[in-house]
SEROKOL-497552 format. One record per atom (N, C-alpha, C): residue number from 0; residue in one letter; atom name; x, y, z. Coordinates in Angstrom, 1 decimal. Atoms other than C-alpha are relative to their C-alpha. Last residue first. Example, Ala and Ser with C-alpha at 12.3 -4.5 7.8 and 13.67 -1.06 7.14 Angstrom:
<atoms>
    n  res  atom      c1      c2      c3
    1    S     N    -0.9    -1.1     0.0
    1    S    CA    13.7    -1.1     7.1
    1    S     C    -0.8     1.1     0.8
    0    A     N     0.9    -1.2     0.0
    0    A    CA    12.3    -4.5     7.8
    0    A     C     0.9     1.2     0.0
</atoms>
This chain:
<atoms>
    n  res  atom      c1      c2      c3
   97    G     N    -1.1     0.2    -1.2
   97    G    CA   -10.4    51.8    21.4
   97    G     C     1.3     0.7    -0.4
   96    E     N     0.1    -0.7    -1.3
   96    E    CA   -12.9    50.8    18.9
   96    E     C     1.2     0.0     0.9
   95    P     N    -0.2     0.8    -1.2
   95    P    CA   -11.9    49.5    15.5
   95    P     C    -0.2     1.1     1.0
   94    V     N    -1.1    -0.6    -0.5
   94    V    CA   -13.4    51.5    12.4
   94    V     C     0.1    -0.7     1.3
   93    A     N     0.4    -0.5    -1.5
   93    A    CA   -15.6    49.2    10.5
   93    A     C     1.2     0.7     0.5
   92    F     N    -0.2    -1.5     0.1
   92    F    CA   -14.6    49.0     6.7
   92    F     C    -0.4     0.5     1.3
   91    P     N    -1.2    -0.5     0.3
   91    P    CA   -14.0    45.2     6.5
   91    P     C     0.3     1.5     0.1
   90    D     N     0.4    -1.1     0.9
   90    D    CA   -17.0    44.2     8.7
   90    D     C     1.4     0.7    -0.4
   89    V     N    -0.7    -1.3    -0.5
   89    V    CA   -15.7    41.0    10.4
   89    V     C    -0.5     0.9    -1.2
   88    I     N     0.0    -0.9     1.3
   88    I    CA   -17.8    37.8    10.0
   88    I     C     0.3     1.3     0.6
   87    Q     N     0.8    -1.3    -0.2
   87    Q    CA   -16.9    35.3    12.9
   87    Q     C     0.3     1.0    -1.2
   86    P     N    -0.9    -1.2    -0.2
   86    P    CA   -15.9    31.9    11.6
   86    P     C    -0.9     1.3     0.3
   85    K     N    -0.2    -0.8     1.3
   85    K    CA   -18.4    29.2    12.1
   85    K     C     0.9     1.1     0.3
   84    Q     N    -0.5    -1.4    -0.5
   84    Q    CA   -18.0    26.5    15.0
   84    Q     C     0.4     0.8    -1.3
   83    I     N    -1.0    -0.7     1.0
   83    I    CA   -20.0    23.6    14.3
   83    I     C     0.4     1.2     0.3
   82    M     N    -1.2     0.7    -0.1
   82    M    CA   -21.6    21.6    17.1
   82    M     C     1.0     0.5    -0.9
   81    G     N    -1.0    -0.8    -0.7
   81    G    CA   -24.5    24.2    17.6
   81    G     C     1.5    -0.7    -0.1
   80    S     N    -0.3     0.2    -1.4
   80    S    CA   -27.3    22.0    17.2
   80    S     C     1.0     0.8     0.7
   79    R     N     1.0    -0.5    -0.8
   79    R    CA   -28.4    23.7    14.1
   79    R     C     0.2    -0.3     1.4
   78    I     N     0.2    -1.5     0.0
   78    I    CA   -25.2    23.3    12.4
   78    I     C    -0.9     0.6     1.0
   77    M     N    -1.1    -0.6    -1.0
   77    M    CA   -24.8    19.5    13.4
   77    M     C     0.2     1.6    -0.1
   76    K     N     0.3     0.3    -1.3
   76    K    CA   -28.2    18.8    12.0
   76    K     C     1.0     0.5     0.9
   75    V     N     0.6    -1.2    -0.7
   75    V    CA   -27.2    20.7     8.8
   75    V     C    -0.6    -0.2     1.4
   74    P     N     1.3     0.3    -0.1
   74    P    CA   -24.7    18.0     7.9
   74    P     C    -0.8     1.1     0.7
   73    V     N     0.4     0.3    -1.4
   73    V    CA   -21.4    19.6     7.0
   73    V     C    -1.6    -0.2     0.0
   72    N     N     1.4     0.5     0.4
   72    N    CA   -19.6    19.6     3.4
   72    N     C    -0.5    -0.5     1.5
   71    R     N     0.4     1.4    -0.1
   71    R    CA   -16.5    21.5     4.3
   71    R     C    -1.4    -0.1    -0.2
   70    R     N     1.3     0.3     0.6
   70    R    CA   -14.8    24.9     3.5
   70    R     C    -0.2    -1.5     0.2
   69    V     N     0.0     0.9     1.3
   69    V    CA   -11.8    25.9     5.5
   69    V     C    -1.5    -0.3    -0.2
   68    V     N     1.4    -0.1     0.7
   68    V    CA   -11.1    28.7     8.1
   68    V     C     0.2    -0.9    -1.2
   67    R     N    -0.1    -0.5     1.3
   67    R    CA    -7.9    27.7    10.2
   67    R     C    -1.5     0.0    -0.5
   66    G     N    -0.3    -1.4     0.1
   66    G    CA    -7.7    27.5    13.9
   66    G     C     0.2     0.5    -1.3
   65    D     N    -1.4     0.0    -0.4
   65    D    CA    -7.5    23.4    13.9
   65    D     C     0.5     1.5    -0.1
   64    E     N    -0.5     1.4    -0.2
   64    E    CA   -11.0    23.6    11.8
   64    E     C     1.7     0.2     0.5
   63    I     N    -1.2    -0.1    -0.7
   63    I    CA   -13.2    26.8    11.9
   63    I     C     0.5    -1.5     0.4
   62    V     N    -0.1     0.6    -1.1
   62    V    CA   -15.8    26.1     9.2
   62    V     C     1.3     0.4     0.8
   61    R     N    -1.1    -0.3    -0.7
   61    R    CA   -17.0    27.8     6.3
   61    R     C     0.1    -0.4     1.2
   60    I     N    -0.1    -1.1    -0.8
   60    I    CA   -20.1    26.0     4.6
   60    I     C     1.6     0.3     0.4
   59    R     N    -1.5    -0.4     0.2
   59    R    CA   -21.0    23.4     2.1
   59    R     C     0.1     1.5     0.6
   58    K     N    -0.1    -1.3     0.4
   58    K    CA   -24.6    22.2     3.3
   58    K     C     1.6     0.1    -0.1
   57    I     N    -1.3    -0.6    -0.1
   57    I    CA   -25.7    18.6     3.7
   57    I     C     0.3     1.3    -0.6
   56    N     N     0.3    -1.5     0.3
   56    N    CA   -29.2    17.0     4.4
   56    N     C     1.4     0.7     0.4
   55    R     N    -0.1    -0.8    -1.3
   55    R    CA   -28.0    13.4     4.2
   55    R     C    -0.3     1.4    -0.5
   54    R     N    -1.1    -1.3    -0.1
   54    R    CA   -29.0    11.6     1.0
   54    R     C     0.0     0.6     1.3
   53    F     N     0.5    -1.0    -1.0
   53    F    CA   -31.3     8.4     1.1
   53    F     C     1.3     0.9     0.2
   52    L     N    -1.0    -0.4    -1.1
   52    L    CA   -30.4     6.7    -2.2
   52    L     C    -0.8     0.9     1.1
   51    R     N    -0.2    -1.4    -0.3
   51    R    CA   -33.0     4.7    -4.1
   51    R     C     1.0     0.3     0.7
   50    K     N    -1.0    -0.3    -0.9
   50    K    CA   -33.6     1.1    -5.6
   50    K     C     0.2     1.7     0.0
   49    S     N    -1.0    -0.6     0.8
   49    S    CA   -37.1     0.4    -7.2
   49    S     C     1.1     0.4     1.0
   48    I     N    -1.0    -0.3    -0.9
   48    I    CA   -39.9    -1.8    -5.9
   48    I     C     1.1     0.4    -0.8
   47    G     N    -1.4    -0.2     0.5
   47    G    CA   -43.1    -2.0    -7.9
   47    G     C     0.8     0.5     1.2
   46    T     N    -0.2     0.1     1.5
   46    T    CA   -46.8    -2.8    -7.6
   46    T     C     1.3     0.0    -0.6
   45    T     N    -1.1    -0.8     0.4
   45    T    CA   -47.1    -3.7    -3.8
   45    T     C     0.2    -0.2    -1.6
   44    Q     N    -1.0     0.7     1.0
   44    Q    CA   -50.5    -4.6    -3.0
   44    Q     C     1.0     0.7    -0.5
   43    R     N    -0.9    -0.6     0.9
   43    R    CA   -52.3    -3.2     0.0
   43    R     C     0.8    -0.9    -0.8
   42    G     N    -1.3     0.0    -0.5
   42    G    CA   -55.3    -5.0     1.8
   42    G     C     0.9     0.8    -1.4
   41    N     N    -0.4     1.5     0.3
   41    N    CA   -58.8    -6.1     0.2
   41    N     C     1.7     0.0     0.5
   40    G     N    -0.6     0.3     1.3
   40    G    CA   -60.3    -2.8     1.5
   40    G     C     0.4    -1.5     0.1
   39    G     N     0.9     0.8     0.8
   39    G    CA   -62.7    -2.1     4.3
   39    G     C     0.5    -0.3    -1.4
   38    L     N     0.8    -1.1     0.5
   38    L    CA   -60.6     0.7     6.2
   38    L     C    -1.0    -0.7    -1.1
   37    Y     N     0.8    -0.5    -1.0
   37    Y    CA   -59.1    -2.1     8.3
   37    Y     C    -0.9     1.1    -0.4
   36    K     N     1.1     1.1    -0.3
   36    K    CA   -58.1    -4.1     5.2
   36    K     C    -0.9     0.8     1.2
   35    Y     N    -0.5     0.7    -1.3
   35    Y    CA   -56.0    -1.0     4.0
   35    Y     C    -1.3    -0.9     0.2
   34    K     N     0.4    -0.4    -1.4
   34    K    CA   -56.9     0.1     0.6
   34    K     C     0.2    -0.9     1.0
   33    G     N     0.9     0.6    -0.7
   33    G    CA   -55.3    -0.6    -2.9
   33    G     C    -0.4     0.7     1.5
   32    R     N     1.3    -0.5     0.4
   32    R    CA   -52.1     0.4    -4.5
   32    R     C    -1.0    -0.7     0.9
   31    Q     N     1.2     0.8    -0.4
   31    Q    CA   -48.4     0.5    -3.6
   31    Q     C    -1.3     0.3    -0.6
   30    Q     N     1.3    -0.5     0.5
   30    Q    CA   -45.1     1.8    -4.7
   30    Q     C    -1.1    -1.1     0.3
   29    V     N     1.2     1.0     0.1
   29    V    CA   -42.0     1.0    -2.7
   29    V     C    -1.5     0.6    -0.5
   28    S     N     1.3    -0.9     0.2
   28    S    CA   -38.8     3.0    -2.9
   28    S     C    -1.2    -0.9    -0.3
   27    N     N     1.0     0.2     1.1
   27    N    CA   -36.0     0.8    -1.6
   27    N     C    -1.1     1.1    -0.1
   26    G     N     1.2     0.7    -0.5
   26    G    CA   -32.7     1.5     0.2
   26    G     C    -0.9     0.0    -1.2
   25    T     N     1.2     0.7     0.9
   25    T    CA   -29.3     2.7    -0.3
   25    T     C    -1.1    -0.6     0.8
   24    V     N     0.4     1.5    -0.4
   24    V    CA   -27.3     5.0     2.1
   24    V     C    -1.0    -0.5    -1.1
   23    P     N     1.4     0.3     0.0
   23    P    CA   -25.6     8.4     0.9
   23    P     C    -0.1    -1.7     0.3
   22    T     N     0.4     0.8     1.1
   22    T    CA   -22.2     9.2     2.2
   22    T     C    -1.4    -0.4     0.0
   21    T     N     1.0    -0.8     0.8
   21    T    CA   -22.0    12.0     4.8
   21    T     C    -0.2    -0.8    -1.2
   20    D     N    -0.1     0.5     1.3
   20    D    CA   -20.3     9.8     7.4
   20    D     C    -1.0     0.5    -0.9
   19    G     N     0.8     1.2     0.3
   19    G    CA   -20.0    11.8    10.5
   19    G     C     0.3    -0.4    -1.4
   18    Y     N     1.4    -0.3     0.7
   18    Y    CA   -18.8    15.3    10.8
   18    Y     C    -0.9    -1.2    -0.3
   17    L     N     0.4    -1.4    -0.3
   17    L    CA   -15.6    15.2    13.0
   17    L     C    -1.5     0.1    -0.3
   16    A     N    -0.1    -0.1    -1.6
   16    A    CA   -14.8    11.5    13.2
   16    A     C    -0.6     1.2     0.3
   15    V     N     1.0     0.7    -0.5
   15    V    CA   -15.7    11.2     9.4
   15    V     C    -0.2     0.1     1.6
   14    L     N     1.4    -0.6     0.3
   14    L    CA   -13.5    14.0     8.7
   14    L     C    -1.1    -0.7     0.4
   13    K     N     0.2    -1.3    -0.8
   13    K    CA   -10.6    12.6    10.5
   13    K     C    -1.2     0.6    -0.1
   12    A     N     0.4     0.7    -1.3
   12    A    CA   -11.1     9.0     8.9
   12    A     C    -0.3     1.4     0.9
   11    R     N     1.6     0.5     0.2
   11    R    CA   -11.0    10.6     5.5
   11    R     C    -0.5    -0.3     1.3
   10    K     N     0.7    -1.3     0.2
   10    K    CA    -7.6    12.3     6.3
   10    K     C    -1.4    -0.3    -0.1
    9    I     N     0.0    -0.7    -1.3
    9    I    CA    -6.3     8.9     7.5
    9    I     C    -0.8     1.4     0.1
    8    R     N     0.7     0.6    -1.0
    8    R    CA    -7.4     7.3     4.4
    8    R     C    -0.2     0.6     1.3
    7    K     N     1.3    -0.2     0.4
    7    K    CA    -5.9     9.8     2.2
    7    K     C    -1.0    -0.6     0.9
    6    N     N     0.3    -1.4    -0.5
    6    N    CA    -2.6     9.5     4.1
    6    N     C    -1.5     0.4    -0.5
    5    K     N     0.1     0.2    -1.6
    5    K    CA    -2.6     5.6     3.6
    5    K     C    -0.4     1.5     0.6
    4    K     N     1.2     0.8    -0.3
    4    K    CA    -3.4     6.0    -0.1
    4    K     C    -0.3     0.1     1.5
    3    L     N     1.1    -0.9     0.4
    3    L    CA    -0.6     8.4    -0.5
    3    L     C    -1.4    -0.5     0.3
    2    T     N     0.3    -1.0    -1.1
    2    T    CA     1.7     6.2     1.5
    2    T     C    -0.9     1.0    -0.4
    1    S     N    -0.8    -1.3    -0.1
    1    S    CA     1.4     3.5    -0.8
    1    S     C    -0.4     0.8     1.1
    0    M     N     0.9    -1.3     0.1
    0    M    CA     0.0     0.0    -0.1
    0    M     C     0.9     1.3     0.1
</atoms>
């Protein structure tokens, strides 16, 4: 195994540890027809099953990481919960006080 592959894996592992795994998960989309038995029908019949991807709600934002500002794909869940530290926006034309 080359060092490049090892470094890539280490870098990816760090991002997964910080932000969780952001890759999509596979699942099924099920199409059905009919009326439920408890509503007086004959039961639901499945008419089709197809593969689909469940994607995480991800935004690309600027984040403070190890004292540096970098762009990362971050789940919105982490942004809302306050687990992500965003850089402070500074007005470039503001006169400093003091």
